[in-house]
N, C-alpha and C positions, 0 to 999 in steps of 0.2 A: 255563254256556256253556263254560268251560274244560274241565270234566269230559267234556262231549259231544265236544269236539274231540279230547281224549286218546283216547276210545273209538274214534272214527273213525280216528285215526292207527294204533292197535293193529290194528284190523281190516284196514286197508289193508296193513299190513305182512304180516299173515298171508296175505292174498290174493296179494300180490306174491311171497311165498315159494312159494306153490303154483305160480304161473306160472314161477318160476325152476326148479322141479323137476317138469316134466310127466311123465305116465305113460309109461314106456318102451315099452309095448305099442302106443302111438299113433304112435311114430316109425317110419316105413316105411323100407325099405332101397332102394326104387325111386326113381330120379331121372329125370324126364322133361324133356328139353330142347326148347326152342322158340326160333326165330330170327325176328328182325324186322330188315328193312333198308328204311329210308326211301328209299334210292337205287335199289336193284336188285330189291327184293322185289315180289311180286305177290299180291294178295289173292284166292286161289282155294281151293277145297276141297282139303284135303290139304297146304296150304302150311305152312311153319314148322317142319317136322320136321328139316330139314338146312339148313346155311348156303346151299346152292345153291337150295333151294326156300323161302327165307325169305318170310314175309309182309311186307306193306308198312306196315300200320297196326296200332296197338294194339287198336283196337276189334274188327277182324276177327279178330286173333290170339286175343284173350281170349274172344271169342264161340265160335270154333271149338275153342279149347282145352278149354272146359268143356262141349262138346256130347257128353258120354258118360255112362256110368252112374255115374261117381264124384261128379258135381256136379249139384246142382239149380240151374237157371238161371232167373232171374227178371229181367224188364226192366220198369222203371217209368219211362217217359218217357226222360229222359237219364241215369237211374241204373240200373246193372246190378248185381244181387246174385248172387254165386257162393257157394253153401252146400255145405259138405263133407258127404258121406254117411257117417255114423259107423259104419255097419255094414260098410263095406269097408275094406281096408287103406289106410293113409295113404300118399300119394305126394307127394314134393317136386317142385314145378314150378319149373323154371329157364327164365327168358326172357333170351336174349342179344340185346342191342340194338346194331346197327351204328351208326357215327357218322352222324348226320343230325339235322336239326331236325324235330321231330314236333309239329305243331300240330293238336291234336284236342280234342274235348270228352271228358275222361277220366271223372272222377267214379266211380272204381272202388270198390266195396265188397266187402271180403273178410271172410267169416265162417267162423272155424274152418278156415283154409286156411294151408298152408305155401307161401310164394311167395318166389322170389328174382329180382330184376331186376339184370342185369349189363350195364353199358354198355361200349362199346369203349374210350372214354376220357372223362375228365371234361369236357374242353373240346370234344370232338367230339360227344358224345351229349347233345343239348339237347332237353329236353322243355318246350315252350312251351305253358303252360296258357291262354294268350291271354286271361287275365282272365275266363274263363267258369266257373271252379270250381276245386276242389282236384283233386289227382291220385288220392288213395286214402284210403279209410276202412277201418281194420282192427279187427275185433272178434274177440277170442280167436284171434288170428292170429299166426303166426310169419312175420316179414317181414324180408328182407335186400335192401338196395339198395346198389349200388356203381358208381363211375365214371360218374355221371350229373350233369347240370345241370338244375335245375328253375327256370324263370323265369315271371314274370307269373301266379303263382297268385293267385286272387281269390275270396274268400268273404265277401261283404259283405251278407249277408242277416240283418237284425236278428232275424227270427223263427226263424233256424236254431238248433237245439238242440245242434249240435256246433260245434267250433272247429278252427283249424288251416288256414292258407292252402294247404298242400301235403298234409299228412298229419294224419289224426285217428286216434288209437290208443286202444283201449279193451280192457283186459285182454289186452294183446298183448305179444309179444316181438319187438323190432325191432333190427336192426343196420344202421347206415349207415356206409359206408366210401368215402372219397375222393369225396365229392359236393360239389356247389356249389348253393346256394340264393340266388337273386338276385331282388330286386324282387317279392317275394310279400307279400300283405296279406290281412288278415281284419278283420271288423268287431267281433270280440270278443277272444279270447285266442289267442296263439300265431300269429305271422305266418307261420311255416313249419310247426311241429309243435305239436299240442296232445295231451298224453298224460294219460290217466287210468288209474291203477292198472296201469301198464305198466312193462316193463323195456326200457331202450334202451342201446345201445352205439354211440357216434358217434366215428368216427376220421377224422382227416385231412380234415376238411370245412370249408367256408366258408359263413358266413351273412352276406350282404351286402345292406344297404338293404331289409330287410324291415320291415313295419309292422303294428301292431295296436293295440288299446286296452289290452292287458295282455300283457307278454312279447313284445317286438318280434320275436324269432326263435323262442322256445319258451315254452310254458306247461306246467309239470309239476305234476301234482296226484296226490298219493299214489302216486308212482312212484319207481323206482330207475333212475338214469341215470348212465352213465359217459361222460365226454367227454375225448378224448385228441387233442392236437395239432390243435385246431380254431381257427378265427378267426371272431370276431363283429365285424363292421365296419359302422358307420353304420346300425345298426338303430334303429328309432324307435317310440316309443309316444306316442299322441296323447291328447287330453282329459286326464283326471286319472289316467291309468294308471301302472303301475309296471313296473320291469324293462325297461330299453331293450333288453337282449339276452335275458335269461332271467327268467321268474317261477317261483319255487319255492314250492309249498304242500304242507306235510306230506310231504315227499319226502326221499329220500337221494340226494345228487348228489355225484359225484366228478369233479373237473376237473383234468386234467394237461396241462402244456406247451401251454397255449392262450393266445390273445390276445383281449382285449376292447378294441376301438379305436373311438373316436368315436361310441359309442352314446349315445342321448339319450332321456330320459323325464322326465315331471314329478316322479316320485319314483324313486329308485334307478336311476341312469343306466345301469348294466350289469346287475346282478343284484339282484333283489328276493327276499328270503328270509323266508318265514313258516312257522315250525315245521319240524322235521326236522333233518337233519344235512347239512352242506356241508363238503367237503374240497376245497381248491384248492391245487395244488402246481405250482411252477415256471411260473407264469403271469404275464401282464402286463396291467395295466389302464392304458390311456393315453388321456387327454383325453376321458373320458366326462363327460357333462353332465346335470345335473338341477337341480330347485329344492332338493331335500333329498336328501342322500346322492349325491354326484356319481358314484360308481361302485358303491356297495353299500349296501343297506338291509336290516336284520335286525329282525324283529318276532316276538314271542310264542313263547316256549319253543323257541328255535332255538339250535343249536350250530354254529358255523362255525370252521374252522381254515384258516389260510393259511400255507403253508410256501414259503420261497424265492421270494416273489413280488415283482413290481415294481408300484408304484402311482405313476404319473407324471402330473402336470399334470391330474388330475381336478378338476372344478370344480362347485360348487353355487352357484346363484344366491341361496340363502338361508343354509343351514347344512349342515355336514357335507360338506366338500369331497371327502373320500374316502368316508366311511361315516356312516350314521345308525343308531344302535342303540336298541332300545326293548324293554321288557317281557321281562325274563329272557332276554336274548339273550347267550349266552356267545360271546365272540370271542377267538381266540388268533392272534397274528401272530408267526411265528418266522422269523428270518433273512430278513426282508423289508426292502425299501427303499422309503421314502416320500419323494418329492421333488416340490416344486412344486404340491402339492394346495392348493386355495384355496377360500374362501367368505367372505362378509362377516362371518359370526359364528364358525363353527368351521371352520378351514381343513382340518383332518385328520378328526377324529371328534367327533361329539356323541352322548353316550350318556345314556339315561334308564333303562338296564337295571340291575336289582339283581344280575345275574350279572356276574362279573368280565370285564374286558377286559384282555388280557395282551399286552405287547410283549416278545418274548424275542429277544435278539441282533439287534436291528433297527438300521437307519440311518434316522433321521428328519431330513430337511432341508427346511425350509420357506422357500425363497428368494423368496417372493412376499409381498406385503403382505396381512395379514389380522389381525383383531382377536384371535382366539384360535385355537390349534391343536387342543387337546383340551379339551372342556368336559364337566363332570359336573353335571347339573341336578336330579336327584332324590335323595331320601334313600337311603342304603345302597348307593350306587354304589361300585364298587370298581375301581381302576385300578392295575395293576402294570407297571412298566417295569424289566426286568432285563437287565444286560449289554448295554446298547444305547448307541449314540452319537447324540447330538442336537446339531445344528449349524445355523447360519445361520437361526435362527428369527426371523421378523418378527412381532411381536405377542406376546401372552401365550401361553406354551406350554401350561400347564394351568390351567384355571379351574374352581373348585369352589364351587358355590352351594347346598350342601346338606350334611347330616350324612353325609359319605362318607369313604372311606379312599383315600389315594394312597400307594403304595410305590414309591420309586425306589431301585434296588439295583444297585451295581457298574456304574454308567453314567457316561458322560462328557458334559459340556456345554461347548459353545464357541460363540462368536459369537452369543450371545443378545442381541437388541436391546431386549427388554422383560422383563417379569417372567417368571421360570421357573414359579412357582406363585403363584396369586392365590386366596386362600381367602376366600369371602364369608360363610360361616356354619358354625361349629362342625365343621369338617372336621379330620381327623387326617392329618398328613403324616409319613411315616417315610422318612428318608434314611439309607441304609446304604452306606458305602464308595464314595461318588461323588466325582468330580473336576470342579471348575468352573475353566476356564482360558480366558484370552484373550477375555474378554467385555467389551464396552463398551456401556453402556446408561445412559439418563438416569432409570432407575427402580430400584426395589428388586428384588433377586433373588427373595426370598420375602416375600409380604405376607399377614398373617393378621389377620382380624377375628374375635375370639372363637373362635380355633382353637388347635390344638396342633401343635407341630412337634418331632419327635425326630430329632436328627442325631447319628450315630455315625460316627467315622472319615471325616469330610468334609474335603476339601482345596480351598482356593481360591487360585489363582495368577494374577497379572497381570490382575486384574479392575478395570474402571473403572465405577462405578455410583453411584446415589444412596445406596444402602446395601445390605447383604446380607439382614438379617432385620428385618422390621417387624411389630410386633404391637400391637394395640389391643383395647380392650374385653375385659379379662381374658384376654388371650392368654398362651400358655404356650410357652416355648422352652427346649429342652435341647440343649446342644452339648458333646459329649464326645469326647475323643481326636482333635480336629481340628487343622488347621494352616491359618493364613491368612498368606500371604507376598506382599509386593510388590503390594498392592492399593491403589487410590485410590477414596475415597468422598467424596461431597459432604456427607453428614450423618455417619453413623457405621456401623460394621459391624453393630451391634445397635441398633435404635431401638425404644423401647417407651413406651407411655403408657396411662393409665386402668387401674390395678390389674393390672399385668402381673406376670409371674414369669419371671426369666431365671436359668438355671443353666449355668455354664461350668466345666468340670472337665478337668484334664489336657490342656490345649490350648496351642498355641504361636501367638504373634502376632509376626511379623517384618516390619519395613520397610513397614508400612502407613501411608497418609497420608490425613488428613481435610482437605478443602479449605474447609470452611465452619465447622463448629463443632468437635465432638469427633471422635475417630477410632475408638475401640473401642466404647464404649457412649454412647448418648444417651437419657436417660430423663427423665420428669417428676417423679421422686421420689415417685410414688404407688404404687409396687409394691415388689417384692422383688428384689434382685440377690444372687447368690451366685457368687463367683469363687474357685476353689480349685485349688491346685497347677498354676498356669498361669504361662507365661513371656511377658513383654512386652519386646521389644528393638527399638530404633531406630524406634519409631512416632512420627509427627508429626501435628500438627493446629494449628488456630488457638487453640482454647481447650480445656482439659481433655482431654488426649490419651487417658487411660484412661476417664474418666467425665465426661460433660457433663450437668448437671442443668438441665432446663427447669422452668418453672412449669406446673402442670397447667392444662389448658384450662378446667376447671370451677372454677378458683380454687385457692388453697393448700389442701393437705390435710395430714393428720397424717403426717409422714414415717415410713417404716418403716426400721428399722435394717438396713443391708446387712451382708453377711458376706463379708469378704475375708480369706483365710487362705493362708499358705505360698506366696505369689506372689513373683515376681522381676521388678523393674522396672529396666531398664538402658538408658541413652542415649535415653530418650524426651524429646521436645522439643515445646513449644508456641510457636508464632510470636508469640503475644501474652501470654496469662496462663494459669496453671494447668497446670504441667508434667504433673501426673497427674490432678487433679480441678478442676472449675470449676463454681460454683453460679451459675446465671443468674438475672437479675431479682431480685425481693425474697424470696429464700429466706433468711430471717433466722436459721434454726437448722440449719446444716449438720450432718449426722450421718453421718459416715463414718469407719470405723476399719479398720485392716489388721493382722491378727495374724500375727506371725512372718514378716514380709515383708522383702525385701531391696531397697534403693534404691541405685543407682549412677549418678551423673552424669545425673540428670534435670533439665532446665533449661527456663526460659521466657524469651523475649526481654524481655517487659515485666512479668514477675511472678515468682511463687514456685512451689513445688510445689503449693500449695493457694491458690486465689484465689476470690473471689466477684464478683458484679456490684456495681454502684454502691450505696453505703450512705449516705454523708454527704459534705459539702463544707465548706471554710472559705475566707475571702476575704483577700487581701493587697493593700493599696493605700496611697497617701499620705493622711495625715489633714489636712494643711495644704497648700492650693494657692492660687494667685492667680487672679483672675477670668479665665475662658475659657481656662484652662490645659489642655493636652491631658493627660488623665488616663489612666494605664495601670493597669488593674485585673486581677489574676490570681486565678482561682478554682481551687482544688485539690480534686479529687474522690478519695475513698478507698473501699475495699471494707470488708467486714465485719471483715476481719483487720487493718485499718489500712494496707494497701498502696495505693499510688497506682494509680488506674485508668489505666494506661498502654496505649498502642496505640490503634487506632481504636475509636470509640464513637459511638453515636447519642444520647448525652446532651448536653443543652444547658442554658444558664442565661439567665434574664431579669433585667433591672434595672428596678425600680420607682422612678422619681425622686421627689425631694421636691417638694411643691406650691409652696413659697415661693421657688423659684429656677428659672431657665431652664436646662434640661438638654438638650443636643443630643448626637447620636451614635447609634450602633447599640446597641440595648438587648438584643440577643441574641447569644450566642456559643456555638460548639460545642466540646465537649471535644476537645483535640488529643492527638497521639500521646504526648507526654511526661506526660500525666496532668493537664494544666492547661488552663484556658480563659481567653483573654486578651481584654480589652476595651481597644483601643488608641486609640479616637477619642471617648471620652466627655469632654464639656466642660460645666462648670458656670459659670453667669454670674450673679453677684450682687455686691452691694457688699462691699468688704473689711470684715472684722470680723463677718460673719454666718456661720451654719452651715447645712448641708444634710445630710439623712439619706437614704441610699440603701438599698433593700431588695432582696435577691437571693433568687431561687427557682430550683429546678432542674426541668426538664421532659425527657421525659414522666414520669420517675420522681421523686417528691418525696424530699427528704432525710428520713432518719429523725428528724432534729432540727428539721425545719421550716425556714422562711425565716431568712436572716441579714441583720441591719441594721448599717450602718456610717455614722458621723457624720463629715462633712468640714467643716473650718473654712477661711474665705476670708481671705487675707493680702494685703498691698500688693504692687504690681508690682515686679519685680526690676530690675536694671541694664539699660540700653539698651532699656527698654520704657516705653511711655507709656500711661496710663489714658485710654481713649476710650469714650464712650457713643454708640452708633449705634443708632437705632431701638429704644430702651429696652433694648439689650443692652450690658452692660459688657464691654469688651475690654482686655486688655493686649497691645498690638501692638508688634512689634519693628521698629525703624527700619532700612530697607534702604539701604545706602550702600556705596561701595567699601571694601573692607577696608583696615585700617591698613597692612598689608604692601604692598598695591598702591600706596597713596598714597605711602608712603615710597620705594618703588622708583622710581616715576615722578618723584617730587619730586627725588630724588638725581640721576636722569638729567637732569632739566630744569636743575638747578643746574650740573651739570658742563657741559652744552651751553652754558648762559648764560656760564659762565666762559670756555669756548672761544671764544664770540662776542666777549667783551670782550678776550680775548687777541689774537684776530685783528685787532680794531680797533687795539689798541696797536701790533702789528707793522706794520700798514698805515701808521699815522702815522709810525712810526720809519723805515721804509724807503720812504717816499713818493717819494723822488728816485731810487730805483733803477729801472732800465729795466723790470724785470719788473713793478713796481707802477705805474710811470708810464704804461706802455702801456695798462693797464687803467683808468686814471683813479681816483685815490684817493677822489674824491668819490663816484663810482659804487659803490666798494666799501663806503664808510661808510654810504651809503643802504641797501645790502643788509643790512649788519649791524644797522642801526637797525630795519629791518623784522623781522629775526630776533628781536631782543630784545622787540619789541612782541608778536609771536606767542607767544613763550615766556611772556609775562605772562598769557596767557589760561588756561594750565594751572592756576595756583593758584585762579582764579575757579571752577573746576569741582570743587574739593574739597568745598565746602559750597554748597548751593543756597539763596541768599538773594535778596531782591528786587534788591539792588544788583549782586550777581554775575550774575544773570540779565540785568539791563539792560545791563551793560557788556561781557559776553563776546562777543556777536554783533558790535557795532561794532568792537571791538578786533580780532576775528578778520578781519572784512572788510578793515579798513584795513591790517593787517600783511601779509596775503597779497597785497593789491593792490599795496602798495609794493614788495614783493620781485619779484612777477611783472612789474609795469610797468617797473621799472628794468632787469630782464633783457631784456624785450622791446625797450626803446630801444637797448640795446647790440647786440642781434641786428639790429635795423633799420639801425643804422649800418653794420654789416658788409655788409649787403645792398646799401646805397647805394654803397659803395665798389666792390663787384663790378659792380654795374649800370653805374656811370660809368667802368668800366675804370681805376680808380685804385688798382690793387693795390700800387703802389709807394709809396703814401702811408701814413702811420701810421694804425692802426685805432683808436686811442684816441678817446674821445668828449669833445668840449669841454664845459666845465662849463655854460655858458649853454644849449647845445644839450640837454644832459642834463636840467637842471632844468626847462627849458621843456616838454620832451616828457613828463617824468614828471608835472609839475603838470597838464598837459592830460589825461593818461590817468587821473589820480586824481580827476577831477571827478565822474564818475558814482559810483564807490565812496563818495566823501565824501558826496554827496547821499543815497545809499541809507542810509548809516550814520546821518546826521543825522535823516532822516525816520523811520527805525526807532526812534530814541530819542524823537522828538517825538510821533509819531503813535501808536505802540504803547505801551500801559501794561504793560510786561512785569513779571511778578512770579513768585515761586516758587509752584508748585502742589503739592497733596498728594493722593496716591492710596492708597486703603485696599483691601487684598487680604484679604478675610475668609476666603478658603480657606487661604492660607498664613499668615494672621495677621501681616501685615506692613504697614508704613507707609512709603510712598515719597515723598520730596520731589524735584521735578524742575522744570526750566524748560520751560514750555510753548512750544516753538518753533513751534507751529502758527500763532501770530499773526504770525510772521516769514515765512510761506511765500511771500508775494508778493515781499518784498524779497530773500529768498534766491534765488528763481528769477531775478530781475533780475540779482543779483550773479553767479549761476552762469552765466547766458547770457553776460554781459559778459566775465567772466574766461575762460570757455572760448573765446569768440570771439577775444580778444586772444592767448591761448596757442595756439589752433589756427592763427591767422595767423602767430605766431612760429614754430611748427613747420613751416609751409609755407615760410617764409623759410629755415629751416635746410635744408629739402629742396632748395630752389633753389640754395643756396650750398654744397651738399655737396662740390663739386669744389674749393672754395677754403677749406676749413676750416683748412688749415695756412698761413694768411697770415703772411708774415715779420713779425717784431716783435711778434706777439701771444702767443707761447709756447703755441700750440694752444688759446688761450682760446675761439676760435669753436667748437671741438669740444665743450668742456665746457659752454658756454652752450647749445648745441643739446640736449645731454643733460638739462640742467636744465629747459629748456622742456618736454620730454617728461615728465619727472618731475612738474613742477608740474601739468600737465594731468591726468595720471592721479590724482594725490592729490586735487585739487579735485573731479574727477568722482566719485570714490569716496567721499570723506569726507562731503560735504554731504548726499547722499541717505541714507547710513547713519546720520548724526546724526539725521535726522528719523524714520527708521524705529525707532531704538532710543532715542528721547529720553526714554521713560518707564522705561527700564532704566538705573539709575544706573551700574552697573559697565560695561556695554557702551558707554554713551554716553561715559563718562569715558575708557575705553581707546581708543575710536575717535578722539576729539578729541585726546587727549594724544599717542598714537602718530603720528597724522597730522601734528601740528605738529612733533614731534621729527624725523620723516622729512623734512619740508619743510626744516627748519633744517639738519639734519645733512647732507643731500644738497647743500645750498648750500655749507656749509663744506668738504666733501670735494672737490667738483668745482671750486669757484671760488677757494678760498683755499689749500687744501693743496698743489696743484702749485707755486704761487708760492713758498710757504715752503720746500718741498723744494728748489727750485732755488737759493734763497738759501743754503741749508745745503750743498748738494753742487756748488757752481760749479766747484771745482778738478777734480773727477772728470769733469765735463762737458767742460771744456777739454781734458783729457788724451784723452778718447775722441774729441773732434773732431780733434785733431792726428793721431791714429792713422788716422782715416777719410780725412783729406786725403792722407796719405802713400800709403795703399793706392790711392786714385784716381789719384794722379800716376803710380804704377807702372803702372797699367792703361793710362793715356794713352800713356806712353812705349812700352809693348809694342805697342800698336796702330800707333803711328807706324813702328816697325821692320817690322811686317808689311806696311804699305803700301809702304814703301821696297823691300821684297823683291819684291812683285808688280810694282811699276813697273819694276824692273830686268829682271824676266823678260819683260815686255811689250816692252821696247826691244830685247833681244838676240834674240828669236825673231820672225822675219818672218812676216807673215800670208800663208798659202798662198792660191793662186788658188781662187776658188769653183768653177770648172769644172775642177778637177784630175782626173787620170786615176783611174778607179775602181780601178785596180790598187793605187794607194796605200792606198785604204781596205781592200782585201783583205789587204795585207801589214802592216797595222797602222799605216800612216802617218797623221798627223793631218790632217784636212780643215779647210777654212776654217770651216765651221760649228762644228766641235769647238773650234777655237781661240777663236772668238768666245764660245762657251759657257763656256769655262774662264775667260776674262777677266771675263765678267759674274758668274760664280760667285765669283771672287776679290773683286770689288767688293761683291757682296752680303754676303760674309763680313765684309768690312771694316765695312759699315754695321751689320751685326748686332753686331759687337764694340762699335761706337760706341754702339749702343742699350743694350748691357749697361752700358757706362760711365755712360750717362745715368741708367739705372734705379738704379744704386747710388749715384749722386750727386744724386738728386733732392732730398734734404734739404739739399744745399749750394748755395745760390744764388750761384754764382761768375760774376762779370761777365766777359764776353769781353774780350780785349785791345783790340778795336776801339772799345770804348765801351759805353755802356748801350743795351740794346735792349728795346723793348717786345715782348710776345709777338707782336703783329701784324708788326712790322718784322722780328723774328727769323724768323718764318715765311716772309716774302717773301724774306729773304736766303737762307734754306735752299733755297727753290724755285729761285732764280737759280743757286745752287751746283750743284743737281742738273742743271739744264739744261747748264751748262758741262761737268759730268762726262759727260753723254750725248754731247755733241759730241766730246769728246776720245776717247771710245770708238769713235766712228764714223770718226775720222781714220785715215790710213794709219799702220801701225806704224813704217814707215821714217822718217817725219818727226816721230814722237812723241819727246819728250824727257822726262826726269824732271821738268824744271821745268814743262813744259806740263801734265803730269798732276797734279802737286802743286798747281797753281793751281786746278784744278777741285775739289779737296778742301777741306773746311772748315779754317779755321785751327786750331780746337780741337775736339775731339769734343764738348765740353760746350756749344758754341755752337749745336748743332743740336737742342737739347732742345725738344720740343713741349710746351706747357703742357697740351694736352688729353690727350696720351698719358702723360706722365710726371708731370703735376701739379706741375711745378717752377715756382715764382714767383721773379721777379727783383725786387729792391728797390733803392731808391735808395742810392747810396754815401754813407755818413755818415763824416765825418772823424773822429768819435769811435769808430768801429768798429775792430775789430782789423784790421791790415794783413797781407797775405800776398802775397809775390812769387813768381811762377811763370814764370821765363824759358823761352820756347819756343825751344829749340835742340836740334838732333838730336845734336849731339856732346857736349852737357853735360847732367848729371843735374839735374832740377828741384830747386829749393830753396825752402823756404818760411820766412817769418819772421812769427810770430804775436806780436802785441803787445797787451797789455791796456790799455785806456783808463784812464789813471791818474786823470783828472779825474772820470770818472763812477763809478769804483770798481765797475764792473759787469762781468759776464762774459757772453759770448754763449752762447746755446743752439743747438740744431740749426737754428733759424730765424733766427739772428743774421746781421747784414750783414757780409760779408767784402769787403775791398778788395784788388784785384789790382794790383800794381805791375809795370810793364814793366822 
């Protein structure tokens, strides 16, 4: 069959050559011109010879044109045959067609005729075939057509023996210039032109939306065609046809400066090429579509060359996004650009051809998703890429699944997202002087399965990949004179397994980093490695920077000795182990040597230059422990060379416990970074004096020495631990109690406070007759101190929880707190009664009967609660076992006291809250004379007692099972209770006893200052009285001119007088404010606050009347009568909070003579009988 096709091709070429060189004697020199005008022409005899006498239609013109002796005219229905008479001289017929739309039934057949059709313009001269047939058939005809548009050609007769929707050419010579073919169709081949053994020249023409079943625009068979500056747009082939724009069969086709856009066919979207020769220069193929071969398909002994072409976004639904090549199809692409071509299988080219496919100086950019760009599927395929740039490739760039050859020479690769070359079976890859840079992929760059790769002068820069070279199944890699710099790989640059061979010579490796295992090589030690005369500097990895040995997938094999010679290793580093080499898993006989090599500063964080995987382990632990002691066991793992397996590892260890003891804890531990595995929570429980054997094994890799057994002996419990058996488990539990330091500190503080209480009692008894003690009632103070001592006695009972301490602590606490709080409440209640009965001038001390009676009454309920709690509740110490913390806790179970505690809490809070309310009511009378501010301190105490009781009792119940917390809460609360009592109730009194002389001195100074202020105010009053007497009051209806001239009006005078009196009262108020702490009795006698207020009101009324009287009759005596005798006598108890007390003959005397002409004098005398000194609230006696 192939021989027959070759013979046909040779014969057709000879015939075509004959057509290209016709006999010169047949070319005539006479040109006959004819004119057709669809607008102004008339079909009459004699028309068409001049433009003025143009014919109207084609049919009439052609019929008249050939009615002479030169042509035989035959008419068969709608087909007209014009046959040239060979006996006559040949004449060229030229038909000039004016712009118009010509709708006729043409179907012209030319046989051995020379004919030229010239339209006026391409867009104006429109030949509408109206879907009734083709325009012309030419047999051994020379035809020229220019400046015409052919539309709606239709030849859809399945029985027709000829093709071509517009032209059918047979042994003809045709030239088409500046024409347009639109929407023409045919039922077989060639939607516009079907050519058989013809020669065609097509220039500057467009073929748009033409359809057929083979060759959407043209079908060329054994022809020679030249196409220049043409467009093939949206042509379509239906059914299973080929060649959306052109189908070529055994022809020679030359295409220049043309465009193939949006053409579509089931196969070969733009050009389908079967046999012959195709040359395409400076053309563009854009968005052509097919199932196979998006733009181009070449089959059977074809040779195609593409120069300076663009192939953009062509697409195949199956394979071959740009081209599909088969059966000895030679394809050469030079200086071409491939961009965005895509297909599910092969986005650029799929070839099955044994003839080479060559890319020379091309740019290949596949910025669309596809599995493979170029694929070679048959044996003996040959692909060469020379001096090209490959970038932005998504998917595998070259896939070889046969015994084929791929040569990449002087090309650059960048932005490759997957493998550059994937070899599936015994292919040979040759890489010469190529550069790989700026690539980031999660795959290998080159992957070989039973293939060979030869790389010379190959450079890799700034790549991130799984690895560079991967070989399996007896793969062979040679890398010579290459450089790898600043690359990052997950595995290694070279990865090999299953009887591999790797040769590296005269190469440089700088600054490469392996993120998972090794960096330079990762092998399974089943093949051969040879590294000679190479340099390794600043490379890093986790394990084995230069070589990382895995275990073979098919099990351990006999290792082959590697050959390392004359290499240099500088500053290489492993993050974990094996600065240069690492043997993984159970490689027990590492065999690696390096002859005449240089090592400088190669380090590993957790290892040495040479390390292996785990080899054996040993156990470190205590041999003697007490029952249920937390046992810490450390297992150390080492490698074949005796180094610790440091860093991260997937190695773990199991413990097999002894059967005659209870063993609890975690029996599995993972090897840690420091090379050890620690069991921290292993606990053995058995009787003291027995032994237990523990067995250790390693997983998943067993130790070369097998399991390790360690025997442990049980001993007695240590200090502060008790032997306890619970549920058949023997424990040594630690007793939980407050630490000794806490007990000592609290105890010392409690003793110091108790001594302070005793000292306060002694001072109270010693100075019981002093006024500062007497006003507080010594019995009251002693009751308070007794309650403090009782409450302090509760603290020692909480040191150790026994039945007696638990039974006594709550009643003691209830009674002591009640005694203190009830006594304080009685004192505050007494102050409130005095205020209520307006008996502020009486002494505020509480009589002893009154005090004892009320305290006894208030202590009834606390006493009953305490007695019932002792009688009803069988309180005892409880024990709590915490097997998680291995502790034993003894505590008093206060939950049995919950009812009594609630009753006590409610009762005490009620009394204290009522006391706080009384403090709030009496807040204006806190500084009652004679009490030395005791009411203020008692109010603060009541607030403190309330807060302490409310906080302490609930917290004690919440933390009653926590010895330390319960001890601190109870002790600190009692200490706060007692210390606040001492500080607020006793300390001010003792301070006063010590500092009485300084108090008297400050009092004298204050009195003198107030006397000075009184005298100054009197002088001011005298001045204003004089002014009011000497200036007469003007008439209210005075002349307005006086106002205008600045004279004083009556209103102004009155205003000034009132202002002066107001200033006087203000000064008096200032005196009162500064002397409110001095209760000075007025010279007229003692006044209660109510009588003093009424007196002040009367004085104010008199002052008002004196102001309203005439200034002429006013005298200094009358005005001074309306004024108070002393500024201090107008003090209001509500505004100035000044209280007046009863004059006591034992108080200090002070004489203040009221005389305008004499300076006031005072005489302060201390009561010699009482041997006491007044404070700021002491009684002062004024002598006239």
